[in-house]
C-alpha positions in Angstrom: -0.7 -4.2 8.0 2.4 -2.1 8.0 4.6 -2.1 11.1 4.6 1.4 12.7 7.4 3.6 11.5 9.9 4.9 14.1 10.3 8.1 12.1 7.8 10.9 12.2 7.4 14.5 11.0 7.7 15.8 14.5 11.0 17.6 15.1 12.5 15.7 12.2 16.2 16.4 11.8 17.1 18.5 8.8 19.3 16.7 6.2 20.7 17.5 2.8 20.4 14.8 0.0 24.1 14.2 0.2 23.9 13.7 4.0 21.0 11.3 3.7 22.8 9.2 1.1 25.9 9.1 3.2 23.9 8.2 6.3 22.6 5.1 4.5 26.1 3.7 4.9 26.7 5.1 8.5 27.8 2.8 11.3 24.8 4.0 13.3 21.9 1.9 12.1 19.3 4.4 13.5 20.8 7.0 11.1 20.5 4.6 8.2 16.9 3.9 9.1 16.0 7.6 9.3 17.9 8.4 6.0 15.8 5.8 4.1 12.6 7.2 5.6 13.7 10.8 4.8 14.5 10.1 1.1 11.1 8.5 0.6 9.2 11.0 2.6 10.5 13.9 0.6 10.5 11.9 -2.7 14.1 12.8 -3.5 14.5 12.3 -7.3 18.2 11.6 -7.3 19.8 8.6 -9.1 22.4 8.3 -6.4 19.7 8.1 -3.7 17.9 5.3 -5.6 21.2 3.4 -5.9 21.9 3.8 -2.2 18.4 2.6 -1.3 18.6 -0.4 -3.7 21.9 -1.3 -1.9 20.1 -1.0 1.4 17.6 -3.7 0.4 20.4 -6.3 1.0 21.5 -4.8 4.4 22.4 -7.5 7.0 23.5 -5.3 9.9 20.2 -3.6 11.0 18.4 -6.6 12.6 15.7 -6.9 15.3 15.6 -9.5 18.0 13.0 -11.4 16.0 15.3 -11.3 12.9 13.6 -8.5 11.1 15.3 -6.0 8.8 14.1 -2.5 9.6 16.4 -0.7 7.1 15.3 -3.0 4.3 11.7 -2.2 5.1 12.2 1.5 5.0 14.3 1.3 1.8 11.6 -0.7 0.1 8.9 1.9 1.1 11.1 4.7 -0.1 11.7 3.1 -3.5 8.0 2.7 -4.1 7.6 6.4 -3.6 10.5 7.4 -5.8 9.1 5.7 -8.9 12.4 4.5 -10.4 11.9 1.2 -12.3 15.6 0.3 -11.7 14.5 -0.9 -8.3 12.0 -3.5 -9.6 14.3 -6.5 -9.8 15.7 -6.0 -6.3 12.2 -5.4 -4.9 11.1 -8.6 -6.5 13.9 -10.4 -4.7 12.7 -8.9 -1.4 9.4 -10.9 -1.9 11.4 -13.9 -0.7 12.9 -12.3 2.4 12.3 -14.0 5.7 11.0 -10.8 7.2 7.2 -10.5 6.7 7.4 -6.7 6.8 10.0 -6.5 4.1 7.8 -8.7 1.9 4.9 -6.4 2.7 6.8 -3.2 1.9 8.2 -4.7 -1.3 4.7 -5.7 -2.5 3.4 -2.2 -1.8 6.3 -0.6 -3.6 5.9 -2.9 -6.6 2.3 -1.9 -6.8 3.3 1.8 -6.8 5.9 1.3 -9.5 3.3 -0.2 -11.9 5.8 -2.6 -13.5 4.3 -5.8 -14.8 7.5 -7.8 -14.2 6.2 -8.0 -10.6 2.9 -9.8 -11.4 4.1 -13.4 -11.5 6.3 -13.1 -8.3 3.4 -11.4 -6.5 1.0 -14.1 -7.6 3.4 -16.7 -6.2 2.9 -15.4 -2.7 -0.8 -16.2 -3.0 -0.3 -19.6 -4.7 -0.9 -21.5 -1.4 -4.4 -20.2 -1.3 -6.5 -19.2 1.7 -5.6 -22.3 3.7 -1.9 -21.5 3.5 -2.4 -17.9 4.5 -3.8 -17.9 8.0 -2.8 -16.1 11.2 0.8 -16.9 12.3 0.6 -18.1 15.9 1.8 -15.3 18.3 2.2 -12.8 15.5 -0.2 -10.0 14.3 -0.1 -11.1 10.6 -0.7 -13.9 8.2 1.9 -16.2 6.6 2.2 -13.9 3.6 1.3 -10.1 3.3 -1.8 -11.0 1.3 -3.4 -7.6 1.7 -0.5 -5.8 0.2 -0.1 -8.4 -2.5 -3.7 -8.2 -3.6 -3.7 -4.4 -3.6 -0.6 -4.4 -5.7 -2.1 -6.9 -8.2 -5.2 -4.7 -8.4 -3.0 -1.6 -9.1 -1.1 -3.6 -11.8 -4.4 -4.6 -13.4 -3.3 -8.3 -13.2 -6.5 -9.9 -14.5 -4.6 -13.2 -14.6 -4.7 -13.2 -10.8 -8.5 -13.1 -10.5 -8.8 -16.8 -9.8 -6.2 -16.6 -7.0 -7.7 -13.5 -5.4 -11.4 -14.4 -5.5 -11.2 -17.1 -2.7 -9.8 -14.5 -0.3 -13.1 -12.6 -0.4 -14.3 -15.3 2.1 -11.2 -15.2 4.3 -11.7 -15.3 8.1 -9.8 -12.0 8.6 -12.0 -9.0 7.6 -9.1 -6.8 6.5 -8.1 -9.5 4.0 -11.6 -9.8 2.7 -11.7 -6.1 2.2 -8.4 -6.1 0.3 -9.7 -9.0 -1.9 -12.9 -7.1 -2.6 -10.9 -4.0 -3.5 -8.7 -5.9 -5.9 -11.6 -7.9 -7.4 -13.5 -4.7 -8.2 -10.3 -3.2 -9.8 -9.8 -6.3 -11.9 -13.4 -7.1 -12.9 -15.3 -3.9 -12.6 -18.1 -5.8 -10.9 -20.0 -3.5 -8.5 -20.8 -6.5 -6.2 -17.3 -6.3 -4.8 -17.4 -2.5 -4.2 -20.8 -2.8 -2.6 -19.3 -5.3 -0.1 -16.9 -2.5 1.0 -19.8 -0.1 1.4 -21.6 -2.6 3.6 -18.4 -2.8 5.7 -18.8 0.9 6.6 -21.6 -0.1 8.9 -19.4 -2.5 10.9 -18.9 -2.2 14.7 -15.1 -1.8 14.6 -13.9 1.8 13.9 -10.5 0.6 12.7 -12.1 -1.8 10.2 -14.5 1.0 9.0 -11.4 3.1 8.3 -9.8 0.2 6.3 -13.0 -0.3 4.2 -13.1 3.5 3.6 -9.5 3.5 2.4 -10.2 0.5 0.1 -13.3 2.2 -1.4 -11.2 5.3 -2.1 -8.7 3.2 -4.0 -11.3 1.6 -6.1 -12.6 4.9 -7.5 -16.2 3.5 -7.2 -18.3 6.6 -7.8 -21.6 5.3 -6.3 -19.8 5.0 -3.0 -19.3 8.7 -2.6 -22.5 9.4 -0.5 -21.9 6.4 1.7 -18.3 7.5 2.4 -19.5 11.0 3.3 -22.0 9.6 5.7 -19.9 6.9 7.2 -19.3 6.9 11.0 -15.6 7.7 10.6 -13.5 10.8 11.2 -13.8 13.4 8.4 -10.1 13.2 7.6 -10.5 9.6 6.5 -13.6 10.4 4.5 -11.8 13.2 2.7 -8.9 11.0 1.8 -11.3 8.4 0.4 -13.3 10.9 -1.6 -10.1 12.4 -2.9 -9.2 8.9 -4.2 -12.6 8.6 -6.0 -12.3 12.1 -7.4 -8.8 11.5 -8.8 -9.8 8.2 -10.3 -12.8 9.8 -12.0 -10.8 12.7 -13.4 -8.1 10.4 -14.6 -10.8 8.3 -16.5 -12.1 11.4 -18.3 -10.5 11.7 -21.8 -11.4 15.4 -22.0 -10.4 16.2 -18.5 -13.7 18.0 -18.0 -15.6 17.6 -14.7 -18.9 15.8 -14.9 -21.9 16.5 -12.7 -21.0 13.4 -10.6 -17.4 14.5 -10.0 -18.6 18.0 -9.1 -20.9 16.4 -6.5 -17.9 14.6 -5.0 -16.2 17.9 -4.7 -19.3 19.4 -2.9 -19.2 16.4 -0.6 -15.6 17.1 0.2 -16.4 20.8 0.9 -19.1 19.8 3.3 -16.6 17.8 5.4 -14.1 20.7 5.8 
């Protein structure tokens, strides 16, 4: 449930790495925000960029009227894309931030960084269970970023979190149920959970069908390929989901050779182009 980014690819100002790093300390907070986005967008593998982004995780100047930290959010997202484990301790600290969207971005980044130091702090955000993680009155999100947390725990193969995640498969919010099913399949390998996501592809809400499609792609569940290709969703979303399944299957192959099943996925992708 990420908050929309203010930065886009359209007419994006050109920067050098040095300018972007310098702009992270600029008096103009909009330049700081854009610099963090730019460094992540182009995956700048520069230790100085990582250091500057880590420092930005503690920024106090860029604040919204509701008390949010836009620069911290973008810095966390960027650090997840850059893959430097030096950011892990500071991202873990961000899981206690008062800003929901900072906690969400930090959880997503920690999942991307694949560092098991994050498992216990992520589990802590779910420790209140389903009852403690309901819709916040007047806000479009739950108490904690449960979707991002469960997805990260699935990426981290945190089997110790299964008992915490399983109750969320019955949460009132459909997106949360989908995230829980995705993580449960990743952690248990039980087809029951992936099949729940396939059933969600027949739902009435297009946005929720897109979410289910994305979650299926992340699971790498090969039997979902045909259902994905036939889902009543735009082809671009289907292609991304099938790409996720294909990459997972190829990564699972010790020989690196394509099986008949993975070749079929490729044919399905071709049919959608």
